[in-house]
DODREN-798917 format. One line per field, with one value per residue (C-alpha): residue number from 0; x, y, z. Coordinates in nm, 3 decimals. Each point is the difference from the previous one (the first is absolute). Example, Ala and Ser with C-alpha at 12.3 -4.5 7.8 and 13.67 -1.06 7.14 Angstrom:
% residues 2
seq	0, 1
u	1.230, 0.137
v	-0.450, 0.344
w	0.780, -0.066
This chain:
% residues 589
seq	0, 1, 2, 3, 4, 5, 6, 7, 8, 9, 10, 11, 12, 13, 14, 15, 16, 17, 18, 19, 20, 21, 22, 23, 24, 25, 26, 27, 28, 29, 30, 31, 32, 33, 34, 35, 36, 37, 38, 39, 40, 41, 42, 43, 44, 45, 46, 47, 48, 49, 50, 51, 52, 53, 54, 55, 56, 57, 58, 59, 60, 61, 62, 63, 64, 65, 66, 67, 68, 69, 70, 71, 72, 73, 74, 75, 76, 77, 78, 79, 80, 81, 82, 83, 84, 85, 86, 87, 88, 89, 90, 91, 92, 93, 94, 95, 96, 97, 98, 99, 100, 101, 102, 103, 104, 105, 106, 107, 108, 109, 110, 111, 112, 113, 114, 115, 116, 117, 118, 119, 120, 121, 122, 123, 124, 125, 126, 127, 128, 129, 130, 131, 132, 133, 134, 135, 136, 137, 138, 139, 140, 141, 142, 143, 144, 145, 146, 147, 148, 149, 150, 151, 152, 153, 154, 155, 156, 157, 158, 159, 160, 161, 162, 163, 164, 165, 166, 167, 168, 169, 170, 171, 172, 173, 174, 175, 176, 177, 178, 179, 180, 181, 182, 183, 184, 185, 186, 187, 188, 189, 190, 191, 192, 193, 194, 195, 196, 197, 198, 199, 200, 201, 202, 203, 204, 205, 206, 207, 208, 209, 210, 211, 212, 213, 214, 215, 216, 217, 218, 219, 220, 221, 222, 223, 224, 225, 226, 227, 228, 229, 230, 231, 232, 233, 234, 235, 236, 237, 238, 239, 240, 241, 242, 243, 244, 245, 246, 247, 248, 249, 250, 251, 252, 253, 254, 255, 256, 257, 258, 259, 260, 261, 262, 263, 264, 265, 266, 267, 268, 269, 270, 271, 272, 273, 274, 275, 276, 277, 278, 279, 280, 281, 282, 283, 284, 285, 286, 287, 288, 289, 290, 291, 292, 293, 294, 295, 296, 297, 298, 299, 300, 301, 302, 303, 304, 305, 306, 307, 308, 309, 310, 311, 312, 313, 314, 315, 316, 317, 318, 319, 320, 321, 322, 323, 324, 325, 326, 327, 328, 329, 330, 331, 332, 333, 334, 335, 336, 337, 338, 339, 340, 341, 342, 343, 344, 345, 346, 347, 348, 349, 350, 351, 352, 353, 354, 355, 356, 357, 358, 359, 360, 361, 362, 363, 364, 365, 366, 367, 368, 369, 370, 371, 372, 373, 374, 375, 376, 377, 378, 379, 380, 381, 382, 383, 384, 385, 386, 387, 388, 389, 390, 391, 392, 393, 394, 395, 396, 397, 398, 399, 400, 401, 402, 403, 404, 405, 406, 407, 408, 409, 410, 411, 412, 413, 414, 415, 416, 417, 418, 419, 420, 421, 422, 423, 424, 425, 426, 427, 428, 429, 430, 431, 432, 433, 434, 435, 436, 437, 438, 439, 440, 441, 442, 443, 444, 445, 446, 447, 448, 449, 450, 451, 452, 453, 454, 455, 456, 457, 458, 459, 460, 461, 462, 463, 464, 465, 466, 467, 468, 469, 470, 471, 472, 473, 474, 475, 476, 477, 478, 479, 480, 481, 482, 483, 484, 485, 486, 487, 488, 489, 490, 491, 492, 493, 494, 495, 496, 497, 498, 499, 500, 501, 502, 503, 504, 505, 506, 507, 508, 509, 510, 511, 512, 513, 514, 515, 516, 517, 518, 519, 520, 521, 522, 523, 524, 525, 526, 527, 528, 529, 530, 531, 532, 533, 534, 535, 536, 537, 538, 539, 540, 541, 542, 543, 544, 545, 546, 547, 548, 549, 550, 551, 552, 553, 554, 555, 556, 557, 558, 559, 560, 561, 562, 563, 564, 565, 566, 567, 568, 569, 570, 571, 572, 573, 574, 575, 576, 577, 578, 579, 580, 581, 582, 583, 584, 585, 586, 587, 588
u	-2.976, -0.217, -0.246, 0.267, 0.123, -0.348, -0.080, 0.204, -0.138, -0.354, 0.084, 0.127, -0.307, -0.230, -0.096, 0.066, -0.313, 0.046, -0.159, -0.291, -0.005, -0.347, -0.171, -0.057, -0.341, -0.086, 0.080, -0.206, -0.303, 0.038, 0.023, -0.312, -0.227, 0.126, -0.084, -0.275, 0.076, -0.260, 0.221, 0.295, -0.170, 0.011, 0.257, -0.101, 0.214, 0.019, 0.353, 0.119, -0.041, 0.336, -0.038, -0.165, 0.304, 0.254, -0.131, -0.008, 0.367, 0.084, -0.175, 0.176, 0.340, -0.094, -0.076, 0.307, 0.217, -0.138, 0.051, 0.362, 0.039, -0.131, 0.236, 0.286, 0.053, 0.088, 0.111, -0.320, -0.200, 0.176, -0.077, -0.373, -0.045, 0.191, -0.238, -0.298, 0.140, 0.069, -0.369, -0.107, 0.274, -0.235, -0.033, 0.170, -0.001, 0.190, 0.290, 0.003, 0.001, 0.272, 0.201, -0.027, 0.135, 0.288, 0.075, 0.033, 0.234, 0.201, -0.064, -0.070, 0.026, -0.280, -0.205, 0.040, -0.113, -0.318, -0.072, 0.052, -0.238, -0.263, 0.044, -0.033, -0.342, -0.115, 0.199, -0.258, 0.087, 0.252, 0.073, 0.167, 0.217, 0.098, 0.087, 0.204, 0.197, 0.055, 0.138, 0.235, 0.106, 0.074, 0.199, 0.196, 0.074, 0.134, 0.226, 0.110, 0.092, 0.204, 0.181, -0.135, -0.079, -0.039, -0.263, -0.169, -0.022, -0.166, -0.262, -0.064, -0.049, -0.270, -0.176, 0.028, -0.144, -0.297, -0.069, 0.171, -0.197, 0.176, 0.314, 0.151, 0.082, 0.168, 0.204, 0.128, 0.102, 0.191, 0.176, 0.106, 0.128, 0.204, 0.145, 0.093, 0.158, -0.238, -0.041, -0.128, -0.283, -0.070, -0.023, -0.242, -0.223, -0.003, -0.075, -0.294, -0.133, 0.031, -0.182, -0.282, -0.053, 0.118, 0.299, 0.081, 0.279, 0.192, -0.037, 0.131, 0.292, 0.078, -0.004, 0.206, 0.268, -0.002, 0.037, 0.286, 0.161, -0.026, 0.150, -0.315, -0.016, -0.260, -0.257, 0.111, -0.073, -0.341, -0.103, 0.147, -0.207, -0.314, 0.068, 0.038, -0.327, -0.175, 0.187, 0.196, 0.152, 0.111, 0.331, 0.153, -0.090, 0.192, 0.303, -0.009, -0.040, 0.307, 0.195, -0.092, 0.100, 0.340, 0.038, -0.081, 0.268, 0.256, -0.090, 0.021, 0.347, 0.113, -0.151, 0.178, 0.337, -0.058, -0.110, 0.317, 0.201, -0.180, -0.181, -0.335, -0.184, 0.084, -0.084, -0.337, -0.077, 0.085, -0.204, -0.294, 0.025, 0.000, -0.319, -0.169, 0.079, -0.110, -0.212, -0.111, 0.339, 0.021, 0.377, 0.032, -0.202, 0.208, 0.321, -0.127, -0.129, 0.343, 0.156, -0.256, 0.083, 0.372, -0.068, -0.218, -0.306, -0.220, -0.352, 0.060, 0.197, -0.298, -0.228, 0.227, 0.027, -0.376, -0.052, 0.244, -0.186, -0.333, 0.133, 0.119, -0.292, 0.192, 0.127, 0.248, 0.170, 0.363, -0.077, -0.279, 0.232, 0.263, -0.255, -0.132, 0.351, 0.079, -0.326, 0.092, 0.345, -0.159, -0.232, 0.297, 0.221, -0.286, -0.050, 0.372, -0.023, -0.297, 0.192, 0.291, -0.241, -0.166, -0.328, -0.016, -0.375, 0.019, 0.285, -0.217, -0.279, 0.236, 0.155, -0.347, -0.066, 0.327, -0.050, -0.354, 0.143, 0.320, 0.008, 0.338, 0.225, 0.180, 0.115, -0.359, -0.069, 0.324, -0.074, -0.358, 0.128, 0.233, -0.296, -0.201, 0.299, 0.018, -0.375, 0.027, -0.199, 0.252, -0.229, -0.056, 0.371, 0.077, -0.248, 0.160, 0.352, -0.109, -0.152, 0.323, 0.201, -0.239, 0.077, 0.375, 0.114, 0.363, -0.072, 0.238, -0.208, -0.315, 0.184, 0.160, -0.336, -0.163, 0.271, -0.056, -0.376, 0.026, 0.231, -0.256, -0.280, 0.212, 0.039, -0.375, -0.053, 0.258, -0.186, -0.316, 0.205, -0.059, 0.356, -0.063, -0.144, 0.287, 0.246, -0.179, 0.022, 0.370, 0.059, -0.175, 0.215, 0.312, -0.123, -0.022, 0.324, 0.219, 0.297, -0.177, 0.146, -0.266, -0.272, 0.180, 0.035, -0.374, -0.083, 0.245, -0.187, -0.332, 0.137, 0.149, -0.342, -0.145, 0.257, 0.167, 0.352, 0.177, -0.167, 0.079, 0.366, 0.023, -0.143, 0.251, 0.282, -0.128, 0.000, 0.362, 0.086, -0.167, 0.074, 0.185, -0.018, -0.378, -0.132, -0.203, 0.135, 0.228, -0.277, -0.181, 0.323, 0.098, -0.341, 0.014, 0.374, 0.102, 0.369, 0.094, 0.175, -0.087, 0.287, -0.113, -0.355, 0.119, 0.210, -0.287, -0.206, -0.306, 0.188, 0.103, -0.362, -0.108, 0.270, -0.124, -0.358, 0.099, 0.202, -0.289, -0.249, 0.225, 0.052, -0.370, -0.103, -0.110, 0.357, 0.109, 0.099, 0.048, -0.188, 0.193, 0.089, -0.152, 0.338, 0.061, -0.346, 0.064, 0.336, -0.163, -0.267, 0.261, 0.201, -0.315, -0.096, 0.348, 0.000, -0.345, 0.115, 0.299, -0.212, -0.223, 0.294, 0.107, -0.349, 0.018, 0.278, -0.247, -0.289, 0.036, 0.074, -0.300, -0.110, 0.060, -0.233, 0.063, 0.091, -0.229, 0.034, 0.054, -0.013, 0.340, 0.028, 0.178, -0.135, -0.194, -0.015, -0.363, -0.003, -0.356, -0.080, 0.026, 0.086, 0.016, -0.268, 0.201, 0.138, -0.345, -0.094, 0.318, -0.098, -0.339, 0.157, 0.256, -0.274, -0.188, 0.311, 0.084, -0.349, 0.019, 0.334, -0.096, -0.099, -0.366, -0.116
v	9.399, -0.026, -0.222, -0.245, -0.038, -0.062, -0.281, -0.271, 0.102, -0.031, -0.342, -0.114, 0.140, -0.229, -0.318, -0.333, -0.223, -0.314, -0.336, -0.066, -0.336, -0.159, -0.010, -0.318, -0.158, 0.057, 0.372, 0.039, -0.167, 0.208, 0.322, -0.085, -0.167, 0.158, -0.180, -0.214, -0.366, -0.129, -0.020, -0.143, -0.340, -0.043, -0.268, -0.098, 0.243, -0.059, -0.019, 0.271, -0.089, 0.036, -0.250, 0.249, 0.228, -0.267, -0.036, 0.373, 0.025, -0.285, 0.177, 0.316, -0.171, -0.168, 0.329, 0.163, -0.291, 0.012, 0.370, -0.051, -0.261, 0.244, 0.264, -0.255, 0.050, -0.363, 0.025, 0.167, -0.254, -0.277, 0.180, 0.038, -0.354, -0.129, 0.193, -0.148, -0.350, 0.058, 0.069, -0.297, -0.252, -0.192, 0.271, -0.188, 0.286, 0.220, -0.247, 0.029, 0.379, 0.007, -0.248, 0.235, 0.282, -0.218, -0.092, 0.368, 0.037, -0.301, -0.180, -0.332, -0.207, 0.195, -0.008, -0.376, -0.035, 0.196, -0.193, -0.332, 0.112, 0.097, -0.327, -0.197, 0.159, -0.057, -0.286, -0.032, 0.345, -0.060, 0.370, 0.008, -0.294, 0.167, 0.320, -0.192, -0.176, 0.328, 0.168, -0.294, 0.052, 0.368, -0.083, -0.268, 0.233, 0.264, -0.259, -0.118, 0.355, 0.020, -0.322, -0.191, -0.297, -0.259, 0.198, 0.101, -0.365, -0.079, 0.273, -0.096, -0.361, 0.109, 0.192, -0.295, -0.234, 0.232, 0.024, -0.285, 0.080, 0.335, -0.064, 0.340, -0.103, -0.319, 0.199, 0.226, -0.312, -0.113, 0.336, -0.028, -0.355, 0.110, 0.287, -0.248, -0.236, -0.276, -0.125, -0.346, 0.138, 0.252, -0.278, -0.194, 0.303, 0.084, -0.361, 0.009, 0.307, -0.172, -0.309, 0.218, 0.135, 0.354, -0.014, 0.288, 0.075, 0.178, -0.297, -0.238, 0.231, 0.021, -0.375, -0.042, 0.225, -0.200, -0.323, 0.153, 0.096, -0.364, -0.108, -0.173, 0.131, -0.251, 0.121, 0.355, -0.038, -0.149, 0.298, 0.237, -0.160, 0.024, 0.369, 0.063, -0.179, 0.238, 0.309, -0.047, 0.348, -0.016, 0.192, -0.196, -0.328, 0.095, 0.096, -0.323, -0.201, 0.162, -0.073, -0.368, -0.014, 0.145, -0.258, -0.276, 0.125, 0.002, -0.356, -0.114, 0.146, -0.182, -0.327, 0.030, 0.047, -0.294, -0.223, 0.079, -0.089, -0.334, 0.085, -0.116, -0.033, 0.355, 0.123, -0.172, 0.184, 0.336, -0.055, -0.116, 0.326, 0.186, -0.180, 0.087, 0.366, -0.007, -0.308, 0.131, -0.020, -0.322, 0.032, -0.066, -0.320, -0.112, 0.058, -0.183, -0.289, -0.041, -0.015, -0.258, -0.211, 0.016, -0.106, -0.287, 0.150, -0.077, 0.059, 0.363, 0.053, -0.107, 0.228, 0.300, -0.058, -0.039, 0.324, 0.178, -0.130, 0.113, 0.352, 0.032, 0.056, -0.025, -0.354, 0.133, 0.213, -0.082, -0.046, -0.245, -0.202, -0.012, -0.110, -0.268, -0.125, -0.015, -0.182, -0.268, -0.036, -0.036, -0.274, -0.175, 0.031, -0.114, -0.303, -0.084, 0.025, -0.237, -0.236, -0.013, -0.073, -0.277, 0.188, -0.064, 0.048, 0.346, 0.082, -0.091, 0.227, 0.293, -0.047, -0.022, 0.352, 0.123, -0.162, 0.137, 0.351, -0.074, -0.262, 0.091, -0.082, -0.331, -0.028, -0.026, -0.295, -0.170, 0.029, -0.118, -0.292, -0.088, -0.004, -0.218, -0.230, -0.051, -0.056, -0.273, 0.193, -0.065, 0.105, 0.343, 0.032, -0.081, 0.263, 0.268, -0.091, 0.013, 0.343, 0.121, -0.137, 0.168, 0.331, -0.072, -0.304, 0.036, 0.018, -0.248, -0.052, -0.079, -0.244, -0.179, -0.031, -0.129, -0.263, -0.122, -0.002, -0.200, -0.246, -0.060, -0.034, -0.253, -0.201, 0.004, -0.131, -0.272, -0.105, -0.031, -0.190, 0.275, -0.007, 0.201, 0.286, -0.036, 0.034, 0.313, 0.155, -0.082, 0.146, 0.319, 0.012, -0.037, 0.279, 0.240, -0.116, -0.188, -0.018, -0.211, -0.352, -0.183, 0.102, -0.192, -0.302, -0.004, 0.037, -0.277, -0.241, 0.095, -0.035, -0.336, -0.124, 0.142, -0.196, 0.324, -0.131, 0.265, 0.281, -0.166, -0.040, 0.364, 0.102, -0.217, 0.146, 0.348, -0.090, -0.109, 0.327, 0.208, -0.200, -0.332, -0.052, 0.018, -0.274, -0.287, 0.056, -0.305, -0.267, 0.178, 0.059, -0.366, -0.100, 0.229, -0.016, -0.352, -0.061, 0.365, 0.232, 0.363, 0.115, -0.229, 0.128, 0.360, -0.073, -0.168, 0.152, 0.003, 0.220, 0.229, 0.033, 0.059, 0.262, 0.187, -0.013, 0.113, 0.288, 0.105, -0.018, 0.197, 0.270, 0.024, -0.047, 0.264, 0.077, 0.100, 0.361, 0.063, -0.144, -0.239, 0.105, -0.169, -0.140, -0.159, -0.154, -0.157, -0.138, -0.153, -0.160, -0.153, -0.138, -0.143, -0.172, -0.148, -0.128, -0.149, -0.199, -0.131, -0.090, -0.223, -0.215, -0.005, -0.107, -0.312, -0.132, -0.033, -0.148, -0.352, 0.094, -0.066, 0.281, -0.058, 0.093, 0.362, 0.102, 0.197, 0.372, 0.252, 0.374, 0.146, 0.179, 0.297, 0.341, 0.182, 0.371, 0.012, 0.213, -0.044, -0.358, -0.281, -0.337, -0.212, -0.232, -0.102, -0.307, -0.147, 0.084, -0.165, -0.321, 0.006, 0.064, -0.275, -0.248, 0.099, -0.034, -0.336, -0.130, 0.141, -0.167, -0.337, -0.249, -0.091, 0.313
w	5.611, 0.309, -0.179, -0.102, 0.351, 0.133, -0.244, 0.171, 0.336, -0.130, -0.144, 0.333, 0.174, -0.201, 0.188, -0.161, 0.025, 0.194, -0.072, 0.235, 0.165, 0.001, 0.339, 0.182, -0.027, 0.366, -0.016, -0.312, 0.162, 0.313, -0.202, -0.197, 0.256, 0.315, 0.325, -0.153, 0.047, -0.243, -0.299, 0.191, 0.017, -0.374, -0.071, -0.350, -0.185, -0.372, -0.142, -0.228, -0.367, -0.171, -0.288, -0.224, 0.003, -0.112, -0.360, -0.022, 0.090, -0.236, -0.286, 0.096, -0.008, -0.327, -0.173, 0.145, -0.112, -0.354, -0.012, 0.097, -0.271, -0.257, 0.130, -0.003, 0.369, 0.056, 0.361, 0.118, -0.200, 0.186, 0.327, -0.064, -0.127, 0.300, 0.234, -0.178, 0.024, 0.367, 0.047, -0.217, -0.097, -0.228, -0.263, -0.285, -0.250, 0.240, -0.006, -0.378, 0.013, 0.259, -0.210, -0.299, 0.211, 0.117, -0.362, -0.088, 0.295, -0.133, 0.326, -0.169, 0.315, 0.170, -0.319, -0.016, 0.362, -0.071, -0.319, 0.176, 0.279, -0.256, -0.191, 0.324, 0.059, -0.359, -0.157, -0.277, -0.134, -0.279, -0.040, 0.340, -0.101, -0.326, 0.182, 0.256, -0.273, -0.181, 0.311, 0.045, -0.359, 0.068, 0.310, -0.183, -0.289, 0.235, 0.161, -0.344, -0.098, 0.319, -0.111, 0.297, -0.224, 0.273, 0.190, -0.325, -0.099, 0.331, -0.058, -0.363, 0.100, 0.247, -0.275, -0.236, 0.261, 0.053, -0.374, -0.184, -0.314, -0.030, -0.203, 0.080, 0.354, -0.121, -0.250, 0.278, 0.193, -0.308, -0.017, 0.364, -0.050, -0.299, 0.199, 0.274, -0.261, 0.103, -0.356, 0.086, 0.214, -0.272, -0.258, 0.217, 0.045, -0.371, -0.090, 0.239, -0.176, -0.338, 0.123, 0.133, -0.351, 0.068, -0.230, -0.229, -0.241, 0.276, 0.233, -0.264, -0.071, 0.372, 0.042, -0.318, 0.147, 0.323, -0.198, -0.191, 0.332, 0.111, -0.337, -0.116, -0.356, -0.115, 0.253, -0.065, -0.368, 0.068, 0.213, -0.254, -0.272, 0.215, 0.058, -0.373, -0.067, 0.239, -0.118, -0.325, 0.025, 0.360, 0.012, 0.287, -0.169, -0.312, 0.206, 0.198, -0.319, -0.153, 0.317, -0.022, -0.368, 0.091, 0.277, -0.249, -0.240, 0.278, 0.102, -0.364, -0.030, 0.314, -0.123, -0.334, 0.169, 0.234, -0.288, -0.195, 0.310, 0.023, 0.324, -0.132, 0.332, 0.106, -0.347, 0.027, 0.324, -0.153, -0.315, 0.212, 0.191, -0.332, -0.106, 0.327, -0.061, -0.364, -0.076, -0.341, -0.171, -0.209, -0.029, 0.372, -0.024, -0.297, 0.195, 0.309, -0.207, -0.155, 0.347, 0.111, -0.304, 0.068, 0.359, -0.129, 0.167, -0.295, 0.133, 0.105, -0.321, -0.210, 0.203, -0.054, -0.375, -0.034, 0.193, -0.228, -0.306, 0.144, 0.049, -0.361, -0.235, -0.328, -0.061, -0.257, 0.260, 0.076, 0.368, -0.080, -0.221, 0.273, 0.258, -0.235, -0.063, 0.371, 0.065, -0.254, 0.154, 0.342, -0.121, -0.157, 0.310, 0.219, -0.223, 0.020, 0.379, -0.001, -0.230, 0.243, 0.285, -0.200, -0.051, -0.374, -0.036, 0.159, -0.233, -0.299, 0.124, 0.045, -0.342, -0.153, 0.129, -0.142, -0.341, -0.019, -0.005, -0.193, -0.276, -0.146, 0.294, -0.054, 0.362, 0.122, -0.229, 0.099, 0.371, -0.041, -0.204, 0.288, 0.241, -0.237, -0.034, 0.376, 0.015, -0.264, -0.262, -0.275, -0.284, 0.158, 0.070, -0.363, -0.119, 0.219, -0.110, -0.363, 0.055, 0.160, -0.294, -0.242, 0.166, 0.018, -0.203, 0.107, 0.372, 0.163, 0.313, -0.193, -0.226, 0.295, 0.172, -0.314, -0.027, 0.356, -0.055, -0.323, 0.171, 0.273, -0.251, -0.187, 0.321, 0.044, -0.353, 0.056, 0.312, -0.211, -0.265, -0.255, -0.132, -0.314, 0.203, 0.243, -0.287, -0.118, 0.344, 0.031, -0.346, 0.107, 0.313, -0.217, -0.224, 0.292, 0.164, -0.251, 0.238, 0.262, -0.037, 0.201, -0.246, -0.276, 0.228, 0.073, -0.368, -0.091, 0.227, -0.153, -0.353, 0.085, 0.109, -0.322, -0.206, -0.114, 0.044, -0.206, 0.191, 0.332, -0.098, -0.104, 0.337, 0.188, -0.208, 0.085, 0.369, -0.028, -0.172, 0.270, 0.314, -0.031, 0.377, 0.016, 0.233, -0.149, -0.351, -0.004, -0.013, -0.282, -0.195, 0.037, -0.132, -0.303, -0.066, 0.105, 0.034, -0.057, 0.238, 0.054, -0.224, -0.279, 0.024, -0.008, -0.310, -0.183, -0.281, 0.226, 0.244, -0.286, -0.110, 0.360, 0.038, -0.306, 0.117, 0.349, -0.137, -0.218, 0.286, 0.232, -0.259, -0.074, 0.360, 0.249, 0.107, -0.349, 0.021, -0.372, -0.298, -0.220, -0.354, -0.303, -0.115, 0.336, -0.005, -0.341, 0.111, 0.306, -0.215, -0.232, 0.290, 0.153, -0.327, -0.042, 0.356, -0.048, -0.303, 0.188, 0.301, -0.211, -0.095, 0.365, 0.109, -0.214, 0.221, 0.292, -0.191, 0.138, 0.357, 0.228, 0.233, 0.365, 0.278, 0.097, 0.348, 0.224, -0.083, 0.277, -0.009, 0.079, 0.326, -0.153, 0.095, -0.269, -0.055, 0.101, 0.312, 0.113, -0.106, 0.251, -0.154, 0.311, -0.134, -0.305, 0.179, 0.047, -0.356, -0.126, 0.176, -0.165, -0.340, 0.056, 0.076, -0.312, -0.216, 0.151, -0.077, -0.350, -0.074, 0.150, -0.275, -0.008, 0.175
């Protein structure tokens, strides 16, 4: 017990050593040399060399700092490297070591300051720049994880500016922009990456989604296709593709409803959106081409139908046949539009394309014949009308057009004083339209000049049966039936024969809906023969009557059933024909 009590007393009795203060220089000299004044005159005292100890301390701090780094004592490492830098601020590697210690302490700002100081001393060292950019990346990622997207974007942009060739930093900027809903800036940044040749399947998918967000399905599909070319089995690409197909189906459904309602322009917008979402579906192009045709937008309609045909490999496919049919209809409608505008030559070219692919459509030949008729190519028009009649002999429109054409050709022959050919053309016109009274009048004039009096009288009688009020018939009737009234002519045997012939021609003409029986044909032949015998005796009554000079013929102004044929030039042609007839009937000519 006594020993324990004495221990603290003994501890207190020990003297604590005190730090000795160095003596002044004068006291030291006096203690060494005493009263001798010899050495006091020495003024050239060399300074104390301290430079040799600084590198030693720096090396000491360096080893201590590295030892702390190995022991993961980051704070002490920072302390030792800071002491070394205090002794020599130009030791670049020490900034790097201290930056590594700050990184482990997650003090990125201090680490960045040290890395920037090191890079400022050695800007040619690319490793320092890479490390600086990487630390910025770490700091930005920490801020991103903390949902501080604006500050993270600022840090990532610094890293990207330091190393623009590193795509990772740009991708982190894209992520921040997406988180901030800055889609336009994000699109610009991604587009810059693509232009720099650093595009990947993921980049294309990202930009495709942004395009889809901006409702630009066409650009979206292009990027989606590029992504699939780089990675055909990309899972996100397949999902995005299916989403676009579904969007296309929805747009097609909307377009169909709008088209049924007659809202063609709105339907066209919806189907165009469907095509942008799924540009590999030929049905969509077929639908849009049909809308273009109905809106008389023929050029885009033709383009859509041709695209649909290119997408279908089998020409026997139902879709290919529909597209081909719509293409022919578009050519035909386009030609009709050109006809209305007076562009007949363009109409011929369009119909040539249609007929090249379809030779069994009568309407194409009829319309091309109309264009040839307006261009004055009567021979080509006649060939097209004949081809249409060969395909459909009972077609009323083709027969009416052929009648008008033959009438005009007859006028031309009369102008050239070829009256026999003119009669043949008028006879052909009557064959195709036996109920047209003016054809008989024109043929009667030609027959009169050919000295076929009986035929001319039958034609005049037929005119009276069809249209007694036809203009310009009175002079010709007076010439052929002198001294007889209309009633007397109609009651004559010639009129009876003309009536039988007219009835027979009408029944056998293009408008005949049912074929005539054999018994009826024989009865008609007998009546015609009996009327012919009686007409011969009637003709003898006019044997001594001289023929008078016929009046100038004129085409009646009545409207024909030809919808697309313009006959405004008939007046001038009639004058030419009248002059030719007058010269032919004048004695001595």
